[in-house]
Phi, psi and omega in degrees: 000131184256133172252140187216138171239140177179187186256133182279118179263323184214147179209125189205160177295155177244113189305334177279358179121147193064196178232155182255135175235119171262127191241149160257107186281156175301341179272001182091350176281144169259116194223145179258140173234155175245153178219137177283125187211093175283153181247132189239129170236162186243153180218127176277112184224158167265189189282331177293315177291331177295321180292320180290324178295318179294320174297326180288318185292330176301331182278345189271153180270063180211145174274122189224134173248131177249134174205156176264136189228160171258120179228143190279134174260117189302313189283319182289341178062034180199164176283140182245146173274115183227159180269114180278130179247099180267114177264121181298320175259111179304326180304328180276343186298321179298315182292322181289330175290320183295328178291314179296323180292328177288320185277325180235069183295342186274357185272157179266121184252144176223149184053036193267324183243037177278129177299139183310311179302331181282323176295318181296321180296318187295333178263322186245000180072020184279159174198157177311132191056023169292139171282127189230149170239133184212159178239136180227154177277182189296340178268000178086017169279127185285130179255331180208139177224138179222127182267137188259346172228183182233165178290349184267357176290144184267295185266099184250161175275118184285145174295153170285075194284148170247130183235128177254131178243128179236138171197146175289157184289347182217166176289124176302328181292339186257317182206163178283126180295154177245345188211163177247126178266124177243128178227134179194149172039053179060017177248148179226127178234151173239105182262121173294144184283346171234132006286153187289318180304308185301321174303302188303311182301316180290323175290322174302314179298320182285317176295329175281328186270317182281329179050067186290149172281315185239139171242107185258125182238162165243129183060027178292317181295320200261332181221305189302299186289323172303326178286317182295315183301319179300309176305320179293321177294326187283330181260335175084017182298320178084059181298127180281071178296316184265144166273332182287122183293137173087358186260145178267238178234153176262111179254143173230121188289156175298157181200154175240136180213161178260128189214124171047050170081010183216156180273129181244142176246131176235126180288168180300161183230141175236112183260151173254170180242118179089345171232162180253122172249123179236117176273107183302328173282346178256352175291140192297307186238031180306318183294334178281312190220008173047202189306307183304317178295325177298313182298316178301313177303319186285322180300309191289321187272341188066019180283151167298153190293325177295329180281314183297329181295326192249354182268158179288170174287336180290327170298322179297312186287329178291323175293328172291327179289321180301319179299314180304313179298312176296324183289339180259013180071026180262148178286142179255110188293137174302314175234151179303135187241352178271119172264158178290136181291143184298139179225150167284166178293332168293317176297322177296315180301324187271338187266326189249068183255352177073196183283154180279130177225122171266143172286128183286157173283102188299149178119194181260136179231143179247151177056063186244139178260128175260116183252130186232140161285136178281109180050057187314290186311306173304315182302319178294322180295328184280314185298306188275357179057054179273122183198162186297334182265000181254162173262104193284150173274145179252006185250018176058034186246153176293157181261149174274351178286155177294155184301133177279183187302312184292317174298315178303323175289319183281328194301318177291320183295321180292319179295326178291321180292312180307316185293322178295317178297322182292319174298319174304315180292338181266331182300137164298160182296332189274350186299129182298337184285346184300317182298312181301315180302318181296327181285326179290312178298327182290317174302319178289323178305315186293329183290314187291326180293321187285328193299331180285312180290329173295338179294325175259013178289137183295336181255006181299134176297321182247034182271153174201113191302321182298324174291321174301317181290324177305318180299313181295330183291316177292328179291325176292321179292318176303314182297320184288324171298322176295318179298318185291321182289328175294308181299322181298336180255019171083006176280147175271132182267109177274331181190150171222136180223082177067291184229022180213161177217146179252122185229159187219140182208129182307120181093350184269100183229356186234151184306325177294340177287346179253356183296320178301314183296316175300324176294317179299315184292317177297321179291321182283336185253331182080012184241161180289134179227150181215153168274104189288343177157173177236118182280139165301310170208163178212141180240125173263123185263147177279177175290136173304324187281319178218114187293347176282345184258123173280161186242120186296327187243042179225091186208169178204153179193169182237128178278169186298335176277001180092349178289155188249141169231135184214144179218142171073007176261175183311317188297330186269357184276134175282346179257020176266137180297138185304325177297322181290313181298315177299315181294325177292320179292326178294311177303319179294316183291331173293323177292323178294352180281344177285144181281336178205166181298326181291319173294323173298318181289328186276321187246345194246337185288326176299316180298324176299306182302319182292327178296319182295310172307321177295313186290329179292321174296322181296322180294312180288337178279346180086019182271352177282131177291143187294338178291329174284000176253002182290135171262132181240115179233152181276138174279128178269346182204177169294158184304312185291353184270350181281118169277322176241098185303122175283165175307316179287338177289323183289327174294318180294321177301324185289317180294318183302320182296340180258014171092003177268127185250134178235155176253163177298138183107333175288152178266143174239139182252143179201169175254149168280137185226169179278347187282187188296319180300322183091340183213151174227124186293143172278130182112007175280153182313313182269136168287126186289154181265140185299332183294345180265354180288136183285076182301326180302316178291323179294316175307314177294327177293317184291321178289327172298317176294317173291327176296326182306315185270346179260343184303316181297347176253016171100001185247080179280179184296328183287318183293319176294321178298329176293317183292320188260003191289345181257024183281107172281157183290335192261010176224148172290113187296319185220122182281066179262095181292330187281345178263110186249159172300123180296151180296318179292348173270309183300328185265354175070028183291335187284353185291336179234010189227129173244122192267129171283308179226140185226121175282126183283000000 
């Protein structure tokens, strides 16, 4: 008998029987163990249907055990007698179920398409990178496994991961790469893609000797790995991508789908066995929380790391609910079975009102406190016991019923997020744990944000629209109670938006001035509340179409620590050219240097206008790299479906003429130009000449972006346009040596990043 301790890296079905589990041992060894693990699905049948199902299963090439069991149905709120179909080889279970579904589509199936990692988690409490102790026989079959930590632990002992980074030297969408950049263990190599044999021999040596746990790539799913695999097949070198013997690759095709009002594109995926491959560009939220956040998402959802990196938060929260259901002996329906209850028009009007939004008082405001409920909707779901099988309260009061499926799932996640937020508030800025904690809370935020919407999603297994509506009703009640508490204490309410409010009171400039209000709101609502910050000043902007109409989510401001928060302005938009976004941010950072509004108006506005003049001079002089003028917009349909070609459609038509194919949901990058088409796609064989760029249009966009942030201080677009209208391209407008080109412009960082807060 062998005893082993280590971190669980990967877990998957073994075609030969049982399942494979790969561990990173405390002794440094990477080791595979096997475990017997049959996969069971359930079917609700009558006697006639049971006979038909048994006859079908007898014809299949699989070892199956049948038995009747009692399992709890969440929506029926009672135990049902169901037929358990236990498939001895878990690898065969998905295909067997699909055949049964095709032959007998009218049966009710449960636990049928549940991922292996979720089944294993429900029985053994495992999760990716869990620290385990196990006993195995001499053939490597696990006899006993014990998990020593939980997904809810904060400070865990990290495993000694080996990470290999691979990327082509250029973006394959723009030009053909010539070399492979390889980074590992503080080493950096640049390997030429030609000759092929030399490249593959060097790469094989690195993979074999370094034996990485993680392979992080750029364009790995969509270009790099397919290209390297093609080369390897042609030469027969035999790159050791997988640790698992006899396994090839896990392919998942590209797809476009409709979600929350827009078309989303996900590129093809290539998964490994015994190693982890993550394409940073194809990972769902890499730009938000990077590797630590992906590992946190995987731990919380129990999804394999490669899957968690590429799946939406909706899939993550659904996986957590499935694990809770399986752990409690509840049936997991193959498809959603609950339809919305019939309602009259008046009932619909009262029930489906969404979150509460007040129109803000537009203009500039000083000494403003921003107060946020901490994860309001998930907190309401836990406090009021809102779940598909419960009778939700609409009075923001705790329920007397036992906790439902959704509160059971969310409560530990919510507790962990609140603890992390409290730790972050106490940690000094130099503490090395801050960055990791921020990435963890970001991953948790996306799961918690999604859990509310997913409850109302039409295809959610455990969704119920009435529960979704109950959450928003309680949210409106919580915000109204917060409003009453603020007004009772003499605060002026400037704005309310779903889960937060902005308040102002003469003399309230310090956190302690808001503490009484925070305590009152917490007491009235029973929800966690926090002071997100105190603004030196904040500006709520009106609509661009009608200046008399305020916009709920279009504002920017500077906190007392100098950090900037912005919503709905050009810098936050993904279709803003990086040069435009960087200039607007540069102006904001300049304004954030003022200690108060009076100083800003007296000493900083001229400098802000000077920044605009300088950047216009850079534009008109041809000094701005073309990459910084690229506009990126998403294709909403196939090319032939456009009746009136939009700029991205015209740009895609140019790419399509050169053989490049894009799918709906993918982004196309282009320049505004002076020719008949008005745009030029980026990635065409010939590089465009700057003289064909429509600088007049970019100038208008630049003035518009500057006007957005300077309008509250008396400098609207018309006034700015008058001041800068006479800038010639051949002369330097202002000798301002203290205003330098920002690094985020010269380095092009804004092309992929949108900032929530920026420290000045």
